[in-house]
N, C-alpha and C positions, 0 to 999 in steps of 0.2 A: 079247441083241438090242438094238440102239439104239432109242431112243424115236422118236416120230413128230414131224415138223417141219411146222408149219401156218403158212403165210404169209398175213397179211391185207394185201391189196394193192388199191390204187385210185389212179389217176393224179390224179383230180379232188379238190381240197381241199374240205373240209366234208362229206365223205361219212360221217364218223363212224368212220373206220378205227381210230383209237386207243381210242375208246370200246368198240369191239367187241373189240379185243385184250385190254383190261383185264377186261372182263366175262367173256369166254370163259375166260381164264386163271384167274380166281378161281373160276368155276363148276367147272372141272376140278380145281382144287387143293382144293376143299372135300371131295372124296371121300378118305376116310382111306386112307393108304398110297400115294397117287398123288403123284409129284413133278412140278412144273411150273416151267418157266423162261420168262422173257420176254426177247426180244432186240430192242433198239432200233437199227434201221438207218436210220431217217428222220432226216435232218440237223436237222429242226425240234426234235427231242428232246422232244416232248410226253410220251412214255412215261416218260422219265427224270424229268421234273418230277413226274408222277403218283406214281412210285415213291418219290421223295424225300419227298413229302407223306405217303405210306403209312407209310414208316419213322418219320416224326415222330409220326404219330397212333397207330400200333400198336406202335412199337418195332422196332428192327432184327431182333430174333429172332422177330417174330411176323407177318411179312408173308405167310408160307406160299408165297412165290415166290422164285426166283433171278432177279436182274436183270443183264443185261450190255448193253454198247454195242459196236457194230462198224461199220466202213465199208469201202468199196472191196472188194478181193479177200478181206479178212479175214472178210467177212460169212458166206461159205459155210463157212469153216473153223470159225468161232465157233459157228454153228448146229449143225454136226455134232459139235463137241466137247461142246456142252450136251446133245445127244441121247444121248451115251454115258452120261450121268449122270442123265438125267431121263426120265420117261415121255412128256412132251409138251413141245415147245418152240414157243412162239407168237412169230412174228416181225412186228414193226411195220415194214412196208416203206416204202422211199423212193419218189419218183416213178419211173415206168418209164423205161427206157432208160439209166439210170445204171449205172456199174460195180457199185455196191452192189446195185442191184435185180437185175441179171442174175445176179450171184454167188449172192445169196440164193435166187432162184428155182430155181437148179440143185439146191439142197439140199432143196427142199420135197417133202414127200409129198402135200400138198394145198395149193392156192391158194384162199383164200376172199376173194371180192370183194364188199364192201358197195356197194350202189347205191341211191340214193333213187329213188322212183317218179316220175321226170320224164323227158321225152325227152332233155333236155340231159345229165342224169346218165347215162342209158343210153348215149348216143353217146360220152361221155367214158370209158366203161368199155372200149370196144373195144380201145384200145392195150394195156390190161392183159391182155385175153384173148389178144391176138396174141403178146405176150411169153411167156405161159405155153404157148401152143400151139407156139411155136418151140422151147421147152425140153421139150415133150412131157410137161407137167405137168397133172394134172387140176384143173379149176376148179369151185368151187361158188359160185354167185352168190346173195347174200343181200340181200333188200330191207330197207332200213334207214330209220329215221326216217319211217315210214309213218303219215301222218295218218289220223284217224278217217274212215271212209267214203271212202277215196281212190278216185276214179273211175279213175285211171290204173293202179292196181295190177293189175287183171285184164288190161288191155291189155298192160302191161309183160310180164307173165308169159307171155302168148301170143307176143309178139314175141321174147322171149328163147328161147322154145322152138324158134325157127327156127334157132338156132345150136347147135353141138355143145358145149354147156355146161349143166351141171345147175343147176336153180334150187331153192333150199331151200324146203321147205314152211313152215318156221318163219320168222319175221321179227321185227324189233324196231320198236316203235311210236315215234312222235315224242312223247316224254315228258320233261318237265322233270326227273323223278327221276334220269335218267341223268346229266345234266350236274351236277346237285347233288351226287351221290355222288362223281363224278370229282374235283370241286374239293377234296374232303377226303381224296384218296388211297384211296378205297374204291370200292365198287360198290353197285348197288341190292340185291345179294344180302346185303349187310351192313347197309346203312342202312334198307332196306324189304324184308326177306326174305319177307313175305307178300303183296307187291303184285303186281299184274298184270305190271309190268315185270320183276320177278324171275322170274316164271313164264315169261315170254318168253325170258329168257336161259337158263334151264334147259332149255327145250325146244330151243332152237337148239344149245346145247352138246351135248346128247344126239344130235341129228341129225348134227352135224358129225362126231362120233366114229363114227357108223354109216357115214358116207361114206368114211372112211379105208380 
């Protein structure tokens, strides 16, 4: 049976999409016996830069992940090929509406959409939801970069509840630790495994798997 393909998708820049890809992938790969691949379909190539830094820091044989790039119509075929050899494939999506985005969405078992708790970010998420709906793919919306005592968070969840999309109970806070770990090709699970940030990642990773 092929593995599951999870697309991390968000049209708006700065939503923390690549950060979520890397942290979820590493969280899942840390379970012994589970194979995880990451696929970079975003033309910006941030995931590839992170992976190169990871290889440099940990060594090519110790990343615990398989990395591939793809674009255009190849995105769907590459995701499916990786799923034949891995338990989980995490796709860093390009902006919606591109050939790569549409192709990759068709291969997905689940679309995870990170969104910051602001009205502008919420509105910017709608095209992502529309693309997923057109392809009849389930979506899990995850609040990301949530500041302490965010007044908008509860309101955001209420508003999102009006749409046919699930909102994760778990979320990631607005923490410097995430950016610091990414810069070194790692994640907070490796740099600060006992931190609140690492606990957030583990909880979200477990919830996403339950949603599959």
